[in-house]
C-alpha positions in Angstrom: 52.5 25.2 -32.0 51.0 22.0 -33.5 53.1 19.9 -31.2 51.7 21.7 -28.2 48.1 21.2 -29.4 48.8 17.6 -30.3 50.2 17.0 -26.8 47.2 18.7 -25.1 44.8 16.6 -27.2 46.7 13.4 -26.4 46.7 14.3 -22.7 43.0 14.9 -22.7 42.2 11.8 -24.7 44.3 9.6 -22.4 43.0 11.3 -19.2 39.2 11.0 -19.8 39.1 7.2 -20.5 41.1 6.6 -17.4 38.8 8.7 -15.3 35.7 6.9 -16.6 37.3 3.5 -16.0 38.2 4.5 -12.5 34.5 5.5 -11.9 33.2 2.3 -13.4 35.5 0.0 -11.3 34.7 1.8 -8.0 33.1 -0.6 -5.5 29.7 0.4 -4.2 29.6 1.3 -0.5 28.0 -1.0 2.0 25.1 1.4 2.3 24.6 1.4 -1.5 24.5 -2.4 -1.5 22.1 -2.5 1.4 19.8 0.1 -0.2 19.8 -1.9 -3.4 18.9 -5.1 -1.6 16.1 -3.4 0.2 14.8 -2.1 -3.1 15.1 -5.5 -4.7 13.1 -7.1 -1.9 10.5 -4.3 -1.9 10.2 -4.7 -5.7 9.6 -8.4 -5.4 7.0 -7.9 -2.6 5.3 -5.1 -4.6 4.9 -7.4 -7.6 3.6 -10.2 -5.4 1.1 -7.8 -3.7 -0.1 -5.8 -6.7 0.4 -8.4 -9.4 1.8 -7.9 -12.9 -1.3 -8.2 -15.1 -1.5 -4.5 -16.1 2.2 -3.6 -16.0 4.0 -2.3 -19.1 7.0 -4.3 -20.1 9.1 -1.1 -20.0 8.2 -0.5 -16.4 9.2 -4.0 -15.4 12.4 -3.9 -17.5 13.5 -0.5 -16.3 13.1 -1.6 -12.6 14.9 -4.8 -13.3 17.7 -2.9 -15.1 18.0 -0.5 -12.1 18.4 -3.5 -9.8 20.9 -5.2 -12.2 23.0 -2.0 -12.2 23.4 -2.3 -8.4 20.8 0.5 -8.3 23.2 3.0 -10.0 21.4 3.4 -13.4 20.2 6.9 -14.0 16.5 7.4 -13.2 14.1 6.8 -16.0 11.4 4.5 -14.7 8.0 6.2 -15.5 4.7 4.8 -14.2 2.1 4.8 -16.9 -0.9 3.0 -15.4 -2.6 3.3 -12.0 -1.1 -0.1 -11.0 2.4 1.1 -11.9 1.8 4.3 -10.0 0.6 2.3 -6.9 3.8 0.2 -7.1 6.0 3.3 -7.5 4.3 4.9 -4.5 4.7 1.7 -2.4 8.4 1.5 -3.3 8.9 5.1 -2.5 7.3 4.7 0.9 9.3 1.5 1.6 12.6 3.1 0.6 12.0 6.3 2.6 11.1 4.2 5.6 14.4 2.4 5.1 16.2 5.7 5.4 17.1 6.4 1.7 16.9 9.8 0.1 14.3 10.4 -2.6 17.2 10.8 -5.1 18.0 7.1 -4.7 14.8 6.0 -6.5 14.7 5.3 -10.2 11.4 7.1 -10.9 11.5 10.0 -13.4 9.1 10.8 -16.2 10.1 12.9 -19.2 8.0 15.9 -19.7 6.8 14.6 -23.1 5.9 11.1 -21.7 2.3 10.2 -21.0 1.4 9.8 -17.4 -1.2 7.8 -15.5 -4.6 9.5 -15.5 -5.6 10.8 -12.1 -9.1 9.4 -12.4 -7.7 5.9 -13.0 -5.8 6.1 -9.8 -8.6 7.5 -7.6 -10.9 4.5 -7.9 -8.2 2.1 -6.6 -8.2 3.3 -2.9 -4.5 4.1 -3.1 -4.2 5.0 0.6 -5.5 1.6 1.7 -3.4 -0.2 -0.9 -0.2 1.6 0.2 -1.1 1.0 3.9 -1.4 -2.7 3.3 1.8 -2.8 1.3 3.7 -0.9 4.0 2.2 -3.1 6.7 3.4 -6.2 4.9 6.9 -4.8 4.6 7.0 -3.8 8.2 5.7 -7.3 9.3 8.2 -9.1 7.0 11.0 -7.0 8.6 9.8 -7.7 12.1 9.5 -4.0 12.8 6.1 -4.1 14.6 4.9 -5.7 17.8 1.6 -7.6 17.7 -0.2 -4.6 19.2 1.3 -2.2 16.7 0.4 -4.5 13.8 -3.2 -4.6 15.0 -3.4 -0.8 15.1 -1.8 -0.6 11.7 -4.2 -3.2 10.3 -7.2 -1.3 11.7 -5.9 1.9 10.1 -5.7 0.1 6.7 -9.2 -1.3 7.1 -10.5 2.2 8.0 -8.9 3.6 4.8 -10.6 0.9 2.8 -14.0 1.6 4.4 -13.6 5.3 3.9 -12.9 4.8 0.2 -15.8 2.4 -0.3 -18.3 4.7 1.6 -17.0 7.8 -0.1 -16.9 9.4 3.3 -14.3 11.8 4.7 -14.1 10.1 8.1 -10.9 10.4 10.1 -8.9 7.2 10.2 -6.2 8.4 12.6 -5.5 5.8 15.3 
């Protein structure tokens, strides 16, 4: 009986490390590589656009770690400030526009973690900021004609004016 239990334990111990090594050595698919490259480029552009002055080190490090892991690290990036939330929103829009599923993104806040205060975000004209970030990404990717870019820029300007005026005007173009 002991020999049977020992054999079963030995089989389990020898099987599981091999299975985890096989998973670790698997090459990412071309789509996974492409998604990660798009995320890296979007991350760089978001930092350029929004700046890094009010970013928590953990927010930056977790995003960099996600990229360094070939975008396979488990989600755990949590936006704490309005600036971090704006960056997370811009990255989400960019990645969804690139055709990724929302499950690709690294953003997850624990239930016991503090979150950005809604009133801190509301004064920042997030719709206009996201509009400009998305416009820049689309222009950089040569995804818009000059006429489309002009309409998009007008939409962003309208969103800014609406926020500044505190009006509820329609900005649809």
